[in-house]
C-alpha positions in Angstrom: -7.2 -2.3 -20.2 -3.9 -3.6 -21.1 -1.2 -2.2 -18.7 1.6 0.3 -20.8 4.8 -0.7 -21.4 7.8 1.5 -20.6 7.5 4.1 -23.5 9.4 6.7 -25.2 8.3 9.1 -23.6 9.8 8.5 -20.5 13.4 8.1 -21.3 13.1 11.2 -23.5 12.4 12.8 -19.9 15.4 11.0 -18.2 18.2 11.4 -20.9 17.3 15.0 -21.2 18.8 15.6 -17.7 17.4 13.9 -14.7 15.9 17.1 -12.5 14.9 15.2 -9.6 16.9 15.4 -6.4 18.0 11.8 -4.9 15.9 10.4 -2.2 17.0 8.2 0.7 14.3 6.8 3.1 15.0 4.8 5.8 12.2 2.4 6.9 13.0 1.1 10.5 9.7 -1.0 10.4 9.6 -2.4 14.4 13.0 -1.5 15.0 14.4 0.4 17.6 12.9 2.1 20.9 12.2 5.4 21.4 15.9 6.3 23.1 17.6 4.3 19.9 16.1 6.1 17.3 16.9 9.2 19.0 20.5 8.1 19.1 20.7 7.1 15.7 18.9 10.7 14.7 22.1 12.4 16.5 24.8 9.8 15.0 23.3 10.8 11.6 22.7 14.1 12.2 26.7 14.3 13.5 27.6 12.5 9.7 26.9 15.9 8.2 24.4 13.9 6.1 23.7 17.3 4.2 27.0 17.6 2.6 25.8 14.6 0.4 23.7 15.4 -2.9 20.5 13.0 -1.5 17.1 14.3 0.1 17.3 11.9 3.6 14.4 10.5 5.1 13.7 8.4 8.0 10.8 6.5 9.4 11.1 5.2 13.1 8.3 3.6 15.0 5.2 5.6 15.9 6.0 6.0 19.5 9.5 7.7 18.8 8.4 9.8 16.0 7.8 13.1 18.3 11.3 12.6 20.1 13.2 11.8 16.9 12.0 15.1 15.4 13.1 16.8 18.0 16.8 16.5 17.7 16.5 16.8 14.0 16.0 20.7 14.3 18.6 21.6 11.5 16.1 20.4 8.6 18.9 18.2 7.2 17.0 14.8 7.7 13.5 14.7 7.4 10.8 12.6 9.1 8.3 10.2 7.7 5.8 7.8 9.5 5.5 4.0 8.3 1.5 4.5 8.2 -1.4 6.3 8.4 -5.1 6.3 8.9 -7.3 8.0 6.2 -9.8 9.9 8.8 -8.9 13.1 10.8 -9.9 12.0 13.8 -12.7 9.2 15.0 -12.9 5.8 17.0 -10.2 3.9 15.0 -8.5 2.4 18.1 -4.7 2.1 17.5 -4.6 4.4 14.2 -3.0 7.5 13.6 -4.3 10.3 11.5 -2.6 12.7 8.8 -3.3 15.7 11.2 -1.7 13.9 13.9 1.7 13.2 11.8 1.9 16.7 10.7 1.6 17.9 14.3 4.5 15.5 15.4 6.8 16.8 12.1 6.0 14.4 9.9 6.7 15.4 5.9 6.2 11.9 4.5 5.2 8.8 5.0 5.0 5.4 3.6 1.6 3.8 2.1 1.1 0.5 0.9 4.1 -1.1 1.6 4.2 -4.5 0.8 4.0 -5.7 4.4 0.8 -3.9 5.1 -1.0 -5.2 1.8 0.2 -9.2 2.6 0.4 -9.0 6.0 -2.3 -7.3 7.2 -4.8 -7.1 3.9 -4.7 -3.4 2.7 -6.4 -2.7 -0.5 -6.1 -0.5 -3.4 -8.8 1.2 -2.2 -7.4 1.5 1.4 -4.3 2.7 -0.2 -6.2 5.1 -2.0 -7.7 6.7 0.6 -4.2 7.0 2.6 -3.2 9.0 -0.2 -5.6 11.4 -0.4 -5.6 12.0 3.4 -2.3 12.7 3.6 -2.1 15.2 0.5 -4.9 17.1 2.3 -2.7 17.7 5.1 0.8 19.1 3.5 2.4 15.4 3.9 4.0 13.5 1.1 2.9 10.3 0.3 5.6 7.5 -0.6 3.1 5.2 -2.6 4.9 1.6 -2.7 4.2 -1.0 -5.5 5.6 -4.3 -6.3 5.1 -7.5 -7.3 5.1 -11.1 -5.6 7.9 -14.0 -7.3 4.8 -16.2 -8.2 3.4 -12.9 -10.5 6.9 -12.4 -11.4 7.3 -15.8 -12.6 4.3 -15.6 -14.8 5.4 -12.1 -16.6 2.8 -10.1 -14.5 5.3 -7.7 -13.1 4.1 -4.6 -15.0 0.7 -5.2 -15.3 0.3 -5.9 -11.1 2.6 -2.7 -10.9 0.9 -0.2 -13.0 -2.3 -1.2 -11.5 -1.3 -0.4 -8.1 -0.2 2.7 -9.4 -3.7 3.7 -11.7 -5.3 2.5 -8.3 -4.0 4.6 -5.8 -3.8 7.8 -7.8 -7.8 6.9 -9.1 -9.4 10.5 -9.1 -6.6 12.3 -8.2 -5.6 15.9 -10.6 -2.7 15.8 -12.1 -1.3 18.8 -9.5 -1.6 16.7 -6.3 0.1 13.5 -8.6 3.0 15.9 -9.1 3.4 15.9 -5.5 4.0 12.2 -4.9 7.0 9.6 -4.2 6.9 6.0 -5.5 9.0 3.4 -4.3 8.6 0.2 -6.8 9.2 -2.7 -3.8 9.5 -6.5 -5.2 8.0 -8.2 -2.8 10.3 -11.1 -3.4 13.3 -9.0 -3.2 12.2 -7.6 0.4 14.2 -9.2 3.4 15.9 -11.7 1.1 19.0 -10.8 0.1 17.9 -11.1 -3.6 18.0 -7.8 -5.6 16.5 -7.0 -9.1 19.4 -6.1 -11.5 19.6 -2.1 -12.4 18.7 -3.1 -15.5 15.3 -5.1 -14.6 14.8 -2.4 -11.8 15.1 0.7 -14.2 12.6 -1.3 -16.9 10.0 -1.4 -14.1 11.0 2.3 -13.2 10.6 3.9 -16.7 7.3 1.7 -16.8 5.8 3.5 -13.9 7.5 7.0 -15.2 5.2 6.4 -18.5 2.2 5.8 -16.3 2.9 8.9 -14.8 2.7 10.6 -17.7 -0.3 9.4 -18.8 -2.0 10.1 -15.2 -0.6 13.2 -14.5 1.2 14.7 -17.7 4.7 15.8 -18.6 5.1 17.6 -15.2 4.4 14.8 -13.0 6.5 12.5 -14.8 9.3 14.7 -14.7 8.7 15.7 -10.7 7.8 12.3 -9.2 10.6 10.6 -7.5 10.7 6.8 -7.8 12.7 5.0 -5.5 14.0 1.4 -5.7 13.1 -0.8 -2.2 14.2 -4.5 -1.7 17.5 -5.4 0.0 19.7 -2.2 -1.0 22.8 -2.1 0.9 26.0 -0.2 0.0 27.3 -2.9 -2.4 24.4 -2.9 -5.0 23.2 1.0 -4.1 25.5 2.7 -6.6 24.8 0.3 -9.8 20.7 1.1 -8.7 20.8 4.5 -8.4 22.9 5.0 -11.6 20.0 3.8 -13.8 18.3 6.8 -15.4 14.9 6.7 -13.9 15.7 5.3 -10.4 15.8 8.4 -8.1 16.7 6.8 -5.1 16.2 4.3 -2.5 13.4 2.7 0.0 16.1 1.2 2.4 15.0 -1.7 4.9 17.1 -3.5 7.0 20.9 -1.3 6.0 19.0 1.7 7.4 19.5 0.1 10.9 23.2 1.1 11.4 24.5 4.6 11.0 27.7 3.3 8.8 25.8 1.0 5.9 22.8 3.9 5.6 25.3 6.8 5.1 27.0 4.7 2.6 23.6 4.1 0.5 23.5 7.8 1.2 26.9 8.3 -0.3 26.3 6.4 -3.8 23.5 9.1 -4.8 25.3 11.2 -7.6 
């Protein structure tokens, strides 16, 4: 089946007025110990992040989730995990379940991140099972999709990205699709300092929204927030977030410092 292009329907949804609250997620990856994570969360809370328009989420390492949640008691900042296993429990050494993440206060979880796919061999089938497990425990999946530089150079961006969306959501009811967050993170822009232009990113985001329209109906296309991830920093965040189908950012390196992360949050208007 050929991949759909950005349809007029998705553009109409945005032009009619974006009903989606911006979302900015800090993915700390394998940075910060427990004490550092707690100190950052306190500093972010003291910065009165709730005064800004965007919803804010931070994703510490597994070891710091419980302690970090303990200082986010006012609900202004939400907590995410960086990965999950699809089984509820069992003999899966080193893994963490959605039920366990829910117990320590996670309301979001990143799945399908390019580093999981390309460094650890995660397959579309694995991502799909993780999405289903999270939804079953009331946790919002942040589904990551994106192409490599080789795929981009071959003109395969939309076929690759939209196939990853379809495979992750295959078999899900529209009501579940409405509860997702999708993050477009071109692999060639992660940690490289290179960033898709706002126009290029918007083109892919609009195509993803058109795919969501096909899979989840109009409600899903209107409700699902689509984030951009890939060397997002204070200098480029405002231009990216001004695009009609870019509903926020999945931030890596720039989320490790309070000042730069808050500046990105402030860019969401």
